[in-house]
N, C-alpha and C positions, 0 to 999 in steps of 0.2 A: 503494500500500498504505501503512495507516493504521500508527502503531506505539502501541502500550500509554504508560502516564506510568509514573515513579517515584513511588509514591504516601506515600514518606519524606519524600525530597526537596520533592515539593507541599505536604507540610504546611508544612517548614518555611518554604516561602516566602509560604505563606497568613499563617501567624501573626507573621510579618514587616512583610507588606506593608499587608494589610486593616485591623488595629487603627489602624495611622499613617494611613489616609484615613477612616478613620470617625470616628477621634478630631478630624480636621480637619474634617469635613465637620461634624461637631456644634458648630463653632466658626462657620459660614457660609463656610466657604472654597468653591472649584471642585475638589474631589478626586479627580473622576471623567475620564476622557478620555473622551468619546462619539463612538460611531462611528453613521452612518447606516447601516443596512443595506436599505433600500427601492430603492437604486438597482441594486443586485445583481438584486434580484426582477424589474425592470421591465425590465432588461437579456438576463434568460433566456430563451430563446426559446420555454417553454411558459407564460409568462406574458405580458409585454410592458407596454406603459405604460396601458392599460385599468385595471390594478388601482392603484387610487390611492391603497390605505390599508394598513398591515399593522402585525402585533404579532409580537414573537420571544416564545416561549413556555418554550423551556429550550436549553442548552449541554449538548452530548456532552464529556467528556475529552479527546476528540482533536479537539476546536473543531468539529463540526459544530452547527448552530444549525438549531431547528425553529419553526415558527410556524404563521402564516394571513396570506392578503393577501386583501384586497377589491376589488369594482369600484365600492363607496360608500365613504365616510369613516367612521372608526367600527368598523370592521370590521365588517358585518353578518352575521350567522351565513350568511343565506339564499343571498349571495353570494359565501361564502369558499371559500378552496382551501388546504388543507395543502401548507406548504412544506416542502423539506429543503436545506439552502445547505452543499452538500459542498465538500471541502476535499481538494487532491493533499498528495501527502507533505512537500512545503514549505510547506504554511501557506497555499497560494492559494488562491481559489475556483475551483471547478473547473467549479462548475454549480448552477443552483438547481430542485431537483426540483417537479412540481406535483404531488401526490397525488390522483389520480380518485377520485370518489364510488364505492360500493357501487352495484350496480344496484337502482333503484329508490330512489336517493338522488339529492338535488341539490347537497349541500356537505360538507367536508371541515375536520376541525382537529384539529392535531396540538399535544398537549399536553407530551411527555417524550420522550427520546432517550438513548440509550445504547449505547455501542461493546463488543459479546460480541466480546474477544480471540480466544478460542477459535475460534469460527464464522467471524472476521475478516467480521464482518458488524453493521450498526447496526439497532437494535429502535428502532419508533418507536410510540409509543401516541397514539390519540385517538379522535375518532369520525367516524362518518359520520349526515348530517341528511338528513332529506325536506321538502317545504315546511313543517314545524312544527317548528322550532329547540327545541322543548320535547321533542322525542322523539328523543334521540339514540341510536347503535349504538355501544357500544366497540369498538375493534379495537384489536390489534397488527399493524403493518407491518413486514414484514423487508426490508431494502433490503442486498443485496450486489452488490458488482462497481458499484457505484452504480445499480441497478437495483432497483424494486421488484419484489421476487421473489413475495412472497406475503402474506395477511394471517390472522390469527387472528380469529374471534368471540367476544366476553369476555361474554355475555349473561350476564345475574343473574337471575332471576327468570323468569317465564311472559311478560311482555310485555316484555323485552330492551330497555328504555328504560334506558340505564347511558353511562357515561360513563368513559372508561380517563386516567386525571390522568398517572400515572407510574410508572416501572417502575425498580427498583435493579440492580446488577449480578447479582444470586442470581436475578433474574426475578422477584422479588417486586412486583406490580402494584397500586395501588391506586387508587380512584376514586369515583363515585358512583352509586348507584341512583336514578334521578329520581323514583320514585312512593314517595315519601312521606321523600323527602332522607335516603337512608340512605348512609354512608360505607362502604364496604367495601375488603377485599383480597384479592387471588388469589394463590395460590404457584403454585409451578413444576409440583407434583404435581395440578393443578386445582382442588384444593379452594379454599372462599372463605371468610370469615367478615366480619363487621361490627365496625364502631369505635364504641363507646360514644361516645352523647351525653351531653352535661352536664345538660340539662335534658329528661326524658323526653318522648318523643312530637314533638321539635322535632327542625327537620334540622341535619344535620352533613354537610360536605363534604372530603373528601381532596384536596390538591394534589401531594403531593410525598412522596417516599420516601429516604431516604439509604442508604450501605451496611451502616450498622447497625442499618437496621430504624425509624430513628425517621421518625415521619408526622407531616406538617405538613398546615394547613387551615384550619377555621372550624367553628364552631358556634355555635347559638342560645345565649344565656345567662340569658334569663329566661322566665318562663313564660309572658310575652303574645307572646312571638315575635317581636317587635320591635327585638332589638340583638343585632349579631354580633362575635364577637369571636376573634382570633386564636388557633389551637390546636396543642399538641403532645402525640403519643399515643406512649406509650414500649412495646416489647414487652417480654414477659417471657422467659422461656428457653427456652420451647417453639416461639417465633414467632409466637404470638397478642396478643390487646390486650385485657385483661380490666379491665384501669382506667381511670377517666374521665381524659379528659385535661386537660392543663397549660394555664392561660390566659396569654398572653403579654399583657405590658403596653403600654398605647394611651400614646403621644405628647401633650402639651399641645395643645388643639383639636380632635384628634380624636374621633369618635363611636363608631368601630367599625372594626374590621379582619379582613384575610385574609392568612395566610400562603403564600405562593406556592411558595416553594423551600427546602430547605435542602442544605448541601454535609457532608463527612463529618466538618468538625470543628467543625459544628454553628451556623455562620452561617445565620441562616435570612431571606430575603427577604420581601417583600410588600408591602401596600398598605394606607392608613388612608382612611377619608371623614368628611366632615364632617356627614353624616346617620347617624341609628341603624343604615338600610338600607345595608350595603355596597354595594347597585347602584346608587343616588343619592348625589347630591351631588359635591363637587369631591375627587380622589384624589389620594393623594400617597405617591409611593414610601418605603418604609422598609426598614431591616434591624434586626433583633434581633441580638445578639449574645454568646455566654453571659460569665455574670458570672467574672471570676477566684477572688475569693476567698469566694463564697459561692454558694448555689444559685439558679439564675433566671436572666434573662435582661435586659440592659437593652436601648431602643429609640433610634435616632435617625432620624429624616425627612432622606433623603437629596434629595428632589426639586430643592432647587436648588444641589445641590453639582456643578454643570458651567460651563463657560465661556459667556457668554451670547454672545459671540462665535461658536458652531459652529452657530449656527443654530437654537436650542431655546429654547422658552421655560419648560419643566418637565417633569421625569420623572414621569410617570404612576403608572405603575406597574412595579417589578422583579418578574421571575416565576421566576426561576433564578438560581444561584452556583455556578460550579466550583471547583476546588480552588487554584486561582491567584487566587480575588477575581474573578473576570471575572463581570458578571452580565449578563442579557440582560430586556428588556421593550419598552415604548414609551412615546414621547416627543409632545410636540405641538410642530411645526415654530413658526417665526414666520411661517409665512403659514396655522396654524391646521389645519392634516393631520395625521395620525397615523402615524408612522413605525415600524417596528421597530428598535431600536437594542443594540449594544453599549456596556456600562459597563464602564473596567478601571480600577482604582485607580492614582491620581496623585498622593500625597501632600503631596509638593515641586512639583506644578502644572508641571512642565517638559514637559509632552508625552511623557513615557518611561512605561509602564507601570512600575508598582511590583517586581513580580515579575523584572523584565529585569532590571531595576537590582540588585535584591537577588541574583539569579543570577549576574550577572558582576563582582559585588562593589565595582559604583559607586555604592551608596547611601552617602549622605554621613552 
């Protein structure tokens, strides 16, 4: 049986722990504990050792983690399977579920997960793919009693080429319609709308949404369509998005960025590239944190904020963040493999997550 969280206490932990870790990361310190999630995948009977690469894409408030694993390094879409890392009531790994493709498709990808405390179930968003990875079909999977019970088609438009990326506690789902690259949101009522692009007729992508309805992703920032920047959309009083997005700043040396996750405190995860095209160049994991005294955000590169002895050379991307400041994504091992990872804030580098120290009163 899973349990909900006390949001007020989790906010207190977040505001105390995450700023310390981010500030230390900005000074080049190893301020995040990194945990390799890939061994849990290969140990699961539904996967096994033939899956050599993985990425984690989201973490639920109750600790469950989703992502995808692949039989080729770099997580090829053509051979990927969505996974759900389940926990028991004590927080131990119970199993790793392999979500099978829809009839007629060959691969699956999980993008987000939330725990529905009313229905005592997990809701996972993602997509199924056929042999053409550029033609996904958006889905929501429902998991009850650790079994995939059903899935809901989230088709937008006539051709159905869409990808559901994230869902919040209210059931608001965001994603992208592949034809024309339009970012969309789906309401629980079944209605949907589009998120405004920055430059007309240039693509936009929605990656994540928090409880307050704030949506993050990316937009094209110039008329030539060759520069991608991280973006934040804010809802109006009716839960719609009539205004253009806010652009998030780039760190020194980066040419483009994508925002991938946002928690209820407004801390945003993502990654940058040394290329104008976010799909190219070297990727570095970053965090955007709301400014304290003036509107806006500031950015910190956390790609190297880990202990080199942990077996990883670089955190390439962080995809999601929870209310404790825990993040998931993927990193490159010293052997050159792509592995799903969990990052936990550890500002004093004592290998004890900051949120546990603050909760117990042991933070000095």
